[in-house]
C-alpha positions, 0 to 999 in steps of 0.5 A: 500500500502506498499513496505515491503513484510512482512507488506503486508502479515501481513496486509492480515492476520490481515484483514482475522482475523478481518473478512474483505474479500479480496474484501473489502481491496486491499493490494499491493506494489506500483508497483502492484497497479491497476490504479483504484480509491477508496473512501479510501486509507490508507498508513502507511509507513515512511515519505520518501516513503509517499512523493515519492509516493504522485503522485500515492497515489493522483491518487488512491483517488476518488474526494471527497474520503479520504486519511489517511497517517501515519508513519511520525513523528511530525517534518515531518508532514508539509513536507509530507502534502505539497506533497498532495496539492489536499487534505484538511487535518483535524487536525492531530492525534499524538501518541507517536511522530507519526502522522496520517493525514486524507484528503479529495480530492478536486472535490467531 
């Protein structure tokens, strides 16, 4: 999920290049996402949109499914994670001040 049209194009192109079929990966803007649930949801966008989209992203993950969030800086991580109370997050991954978190949704 991304709200940048160019990022959506790049994601689809990279997926095709890496042999990932369109049936294996849903790539869409937030307002175009189908209201179904998934085993894995990945959002690589900035902290502000990650917090703003928390209800939609939470809804997209099946109980017991995984949510991967990246695009936030180290000082933003706690605020972003606080918007996702239904998830149990593993220790964060940090690379050059950027953070990636992985969480499992309760109820699975």
